[in-house]
N, C-alpha and C positions, 0 to 999 in steps of 0.2 A: 832845500834839502829836507826830506821827511825824516821822522824820528828814527826809523829803522836804518836808513842810509847813514845817518849821523852816528848811530851806535856802532855800525859796521866799521865806519872810518876810524872811530876812536879805538875799536878793538884792534884793528891792524896797526894803528899808530902806537899802541901799547906794547907791541912786539918789538924786541930789540932789532936794531938795523941789521945786525948780522943774520937774524932769522928771516928777514925779508929779502935778503940779497940772492937767494937761490936762483940761478939762471937756467938750471937744468935739473932733472930728476937726481942725477948722481951727486950734485952739489949739496943735496939735503943731508948728506953724512956730516957736514960741517956744522949743522945746527946744534946749539947748546940749549938743552931743555931741562927743567928741574926734575930730578929723580927719574931721568930717562936717558937711554943711550940708543941712538939709531945704529943698527947693526947691518942694515942693507938698504940701499936706494938704487933701484935698477929699472931701466925702461924695458917694458915687455911689449913685444909685437902682437898684433891681433892674430889669434889662432895658435899662438905658442902654448906649449904645455907649461902650466904654472906649478902643478903638483902632480906627481906620479903616484900610482897605487891608490889606496883607499883614502878618501878625503877625511873621513871620520872613523873612529873605532867602530867596527861592526859593519861598515859599508862594504859593498862589493868593490873590487878594485877597478877603477876607471880613471883615466887622466882628467884633470881639471884644466880646461883650455880657456885662454883669454878671449872674451867676446869682442874685445876691441883693444887697441893699444892703450897702455896705462903705465903710470909710475908706481912701482911696487916698493913700499917702505916697510921694513920690519924694525921693531924696537923692543927693548926690554925695559920694563918699568920697575922701580924699586922704592915704593912709597914707605916701606918699613924695612928693617934690617933683615927680615926673613922673607921678603917678597921677591918673586922672580916671575913677573907677569910678562908674557909674550903677547905682542900686538902686531897685527898687520893692517896697513892702510893702503888702499888702491885708489889712484886718482887718474881719471881719464886724461889722455894726452890731447884728445880732440872732443869737442861737443860736450864739455862739462855743463851740466844743467844748473850749476851754481848752488847745488844743494849737497848736504851730507846725510848719509844713512848709516847708522850703526846697526849691526845684526846680532841676534842672540844665539844662545847655545842650547844644549839639551842635557837632561839628567845631571850628572856631576861635572859636565862641561869642561873637559880637559883638552880641548883642541880648538884650533881656528875653524870657524864655520865657512869653509871655502865655497860650497855650493850657493849659500845665501849671498856671499860677496859677489859671485858671478852674476846672479840675478840683479843685484843692485847696480853693478857696473854697467850691465847691459841697458839699464834705464837711464844712464848718464850720471849717476851719482858718484861722488867720492864716498868710499865705503870702508868701514873698519870692523874688525872682530878681534876678540881676545881669547886666550886659553884659560882665562880667569885665575892664572897663577900656579897651575900645576899641569902635569901630563897624565892622561888616562881618564877613564870614565868611571871612577869609583871614589869612595870617600876616604881611602887610606891616607891621602895627603894631609888630612886634618889632624890626625893623631899626634899629639904633642906639638902642634904648630898652630896656635890660636891666631897668629897674624895671617897665615895662609887661609884660614877659615873666613876671616874678615874679607880678604881679597876675593874669595869665591862668593861670599854673601852679597857684597855690593861695591867694594872699593875698586876692584879691577875694571869694572865697566865704567865707573865715573872717571877714574884716572885715564883710561883709554880715550874717553870722549874729550876730555880737556886737552890732552896732548895731540890727538888727531886734528882737532880744530886749529890748533896752533900750526901744525905742519901744513894743513890745507891753506891757511892764510899765507904762510911763507911761500908755498909753491906757486899759488895763483896770484899772489899779492892782493888778495881779496878774501875776506872771510865768507863762509857759506851764507847765503841769504836765508836758508831754512835748514833746520836740523831735525832729522826723524830717527825714531827707533822702531825696528820691527823684530818680533821674536815670538815663538810659540813654546809652550811647555816650560822648561827652565828659562827659555828666552822671554816668555810671558811674565814669569816671576821677576826676572831682571827688569823688564819694562815697568812693572808696578813699583819696584824698589826705586827706580830712577824718578818716577813721578812723585813718590813720597819723600825721598831724601834730597833730591837735587832738582828742584823744579825749574832751574835755569838751564839745564843741559839740553833739553829738546823742546821744539815748538809743537811737535806732534808725536804721538806714541801709538803703535799697534801692539796690543797685548793679547796673544792667542792662548787659550786653554792654560792660563797661568797657574803654575805651582805655587800660588801665593801662600797657601797653608801647607808648607813643606813638611812641617812637623805632623800635621793631621794626616796627611797622606801616608807618611811613614808608620804612624800608629795604626791606621786602618789596615794597611797591607800586612803588617806583622801580626796584628790581632787575628785576622782571618787565617794566615798561614799557621799560627799556633793552634787554632781550633781544628785545623785539618791535618795536623802532623800526626802520622801514625793511624789515621782514621780514613782509610781508603773508601770505606762504605759511605762516608759522609760527603765525598767529593762529587762535584757535578761534572760529569763527562759530557762530551759533545752532544749526544742525543738528548740528555736532560736539559742542557743549556738551550738547545734549539726549541725544545717543547716549552720551556719556561718563557722564551722570547715570544713564541706564538701566543701564549696565554697573556703575556703583558700587553701585546698589541691588541688582543681581543678586548682587554679591560680598558685600555687607555686611548686607543687610536681615534675613536669616533668623538672624543670629547670636544674637538675643535669644529665639529659639524661635518667632517669629511673623513671617510674611511679610505686611507691612501697608503697604509703601511708605515706611517710615521707618527710618532708621539710628539705633538706640538708643545705640550706643557706637562711633563711628567710629574712636576711637583704638585699639581692639582689632581693627580690620579691616585686613587686608593687601590692598591693591588696587593693581594695576599698570595704568596706562592702555594699556600695550601689548596688553592683552586686546582692544582695539577697533582695533588698527592694521590698515590695509588689507593684505590678503593678495595682491592683484593690482591690478586696476584701481581707481584712486582714485575714491571717490564721497563724497557729502555725509554718508553714513551710517557712515563709518569715518575714522580719523585717519592722516595721513601720519606718517612718522618724526619730522619736525620738530614736528608738532603734539603727538605723544606727549611729546617733550621739554619742550614748553611746559607741558603738564598736569603733568608731574613737577615742574617748577620751581614751579608754583603751590602744589602740595601740600607741597613740601619746606621745611625750615627754613633760614633764613640763619644763619650762625654768626659771632660776633665771635671771630676767631682769636686775638686777644690775651688775652681772658678765658675763652673757651670757651663763652660764653653763647649759647644758641640762641634764635632769634626765629621763632615758629611760623608755618607756612604754613596754608592753608585745608584743610578736611576733606572727605573723600569724602561726597557728598550735597549739597554747596553749589553744584554746577556751574550750576544754573539762574540763580543770581544773578551769575555772572561776566559780563564784557563782552568785547568783541573784544580788549581790551588786558589781560585777566586780571582784576585786582582792580577794584572799582567805581570809577566816575569820582570819587566823593568821596574815596576812599582815595588815588587817584593825586594829586588836587589838593592834599589835605592833606599828602601826602608831599613833593610838589614844593615847597610853601611851607615845610615844615620845613627842607629843605636850602637853599633860596634865601635865606630871611630869617633863619634861626636858626643852622644848622650852618655854611654856607659864608659867608653874609653878602654874597651877590652876587645881586641881583634878576634878572640875566640868565643865571643858571646853568640848564643843561638836563640832562636825564637822560643824554645821551650822555657827559657828563663824570663820571659816577659811577665812582669807583674803590672797588669794593665793600669790600675788606679795610681800606683806609685810612679810608674814609668811615664805616664802621660804628663803628670805634673813636672817630673824631672826634665823631660824632653823640652817642654815649653820654657822652663826656667833656664836651662842650659843655652837654648837658642837666644832668648832675650831680644828677638828682633834682628838677629844677624842675618839669617836666611829668610825666615818668614816675612812676608810682605803684607801685613794685615792692617797697617795704619790707614784708617779711613779719612784722615784729614788731607784732602787733596786741594784745599783752598789756596795754598801758595802757588801751586801749579796752575790752577784755573785763573787766579788773579793776574798771573803773568801772561795770560792769553793762551796757555797750553790746551791742546785738544787730545782726548784719549778715546780711541776705539778699542773696545774689549770684545772678544768673541770666544765662544765655547760651544762644542758639540754636545747636545743633550745625551748622546749615546756614548760619550767618552768612558772607556773602561779603565783608564789609568789615573786621571785626575778628575775628581768628582766635579761635575758642573754645578753642584750645589755650593761649592766654594765661591763660584763667580756670582751667582745670584745673591748669596748672603752678603758678599762684599759690597755689591752694588747697593743693597739695602742699607748697609752700614754707612756708606757714603751719603746717601739721602738723609739719614738721621743726623749725621755729623754736620751737614750743611744747614741744619736748622730751618727747613722750609724753603731754602733756595732751590731753584730748578737745576739739577745736575746735568740735564740734557743739553744745556747751553754749551757745555764743555766736555761731557762724558756720555758716551752711548755704548751700551752693551747689546750685542747681537747673539742670540742663542740659536743654534742650527739644529733643527730636528733631524734625527737619524744620522748625524755626523759623529765619527769616532774621535780619536785623539789627534788633533791638529789636521784632520782630513779623514778620508776614507769613510766607510759606512754606507748605509742604504739610502741616506738622504742627500740632497744637494750639498756638495762639499768643496766646490771650487768657486772662488770669488777673489776680488781684488780690493782688499781693505786699504792698501797703501794709496791707490788712486782716489778712493773716497776720502781718505785723510788729507791728501793734498788739496782737494777741492774745498775741504772745510777750513784748513789752515790758511790757504793762500787766497781763497775767493769768498770765504764766509758761507759756503754752501753746506749746511749741516746734512748728514746722511739720514733721510727719512726712511729709506729702504735700500738694501744692497742686493743686487742680483746674484744668485747662487745657482750653480748647475750641477747635475749629476750625469756621468757618462758611463756607458757600458761598451767595452771593447773600442774605446776611443770615440764613440759616437754619443753626442748629447741626447739623453732621452727624457730629461725632466729639468725644468727651471722653476725656481721658487724665490720669492723675495724673503730676505731676512729682515726682521722688523726690530726696531729699538725696544728692548725690554722695558716694561712688561708686556708690550704689545705682541701679538702673534699674527701670522699670516692666515687669513680666513678666506675661504672660497666665496667668490662674489655671486655664484649661482649660475653663471653662463660661461661658455668657453671651455677649452681643454683644461683638464685637471693637472696636466703636466706642463702648463704654460704659466709663467710668473704673471703675465698680464691678467690672468683670471683671478688674482688674489689681491686683497686689500689688507692693510695693517690695522688691527683693531685691538682695543683693550679687552682681555678675556672677561 
């Protein structure tokens, strides 16, 4: 018996006999679990409607249908006296792949991520999601409820993972052989929090565009919003954003040796928006001095003057994703909620009251690592054998890709000379927006790459990404482990990944 099989056997043996006795899905309601109550255990047939209407707040209404038959379990977790964490666990009734996949949320994360669960179930996984302890996609839940803030920050995901694994072991009479996390945006932040705080929860983690500097993003979005409040002449409208984008590409595109409409490494590009400042008569195809300063502000980093910590701005190439008020509407809304309900504790707070120097410090002090996922000591996760794939679009207009590259650098420093690539690889996607979209290749399968790494020891040296127009693939490109970039080899189609090699810039 190998070590992993022995550990699984001991794990199952540690579960009370009553928890291992479930002979059907419906019998799971009899399980007795710590700080948890199972409220539903129901067999669902393939093709049945699981959820009617919108799966998440803001989604178009469409039914969520079962891709295969499964056991649906709902539970309420109460790790604190003020906790009310809803969880769902779906377990295939046939062809379970003997693995568990937890899926992440978005923004303030007040709902079960049903579409992501459908995808996981279709791949044979037992899969779980949580509403993180509240309903709705705003920060109001945290006002006067510090325990609910902790639930949102990290506790709900960890408690869900522990309970879900116990239910999986009870239902199948076998613990999952491998456990994975996948998530993007807030789900990427949750991913990083799991690797940092609970290295034993997952064997492999996919963290996409993680909001790991949650405080920094809130500061940046509100800072820009305040600068533009009541100053319509300083706003960048669609024609100016497009002209700025064209200028950014002209300045940065060819740095990787190929002019292809993508910026492969914007951090190495020096671009000044003054390049498109109006020389005489103001037109929609140039920027006024006010607008140039707005663009500089969006690109620039805010700084906590007390600690010296920088909070990254957006990158050249992201301009098509900006709005009239700079950062995306979601970034502004999340930032406002962060200050109103968490930092300041006043639901009537408005951006004109932002005192940048004082409020940056207060925001970081109030968070204290509850939501932010900046701890660069991943050694416990790596020592346990955990593998982390982290990806981010260089053209992300919502969460700065600079957060990801800076965090990777901090991990390298923290490991004191050890090679993080043995356990952790960051893939930056040129031209990709927030969790997808954009002008660059933006479709890829990070989970499959992670499975090969965790289960077969095949580290991902490049990951194939594609871009489609009207459903037809028109470009493929390799994503390379940072700090490498994809470089044209000199022959073959410039739209074919086979024509590129990964090299250090």
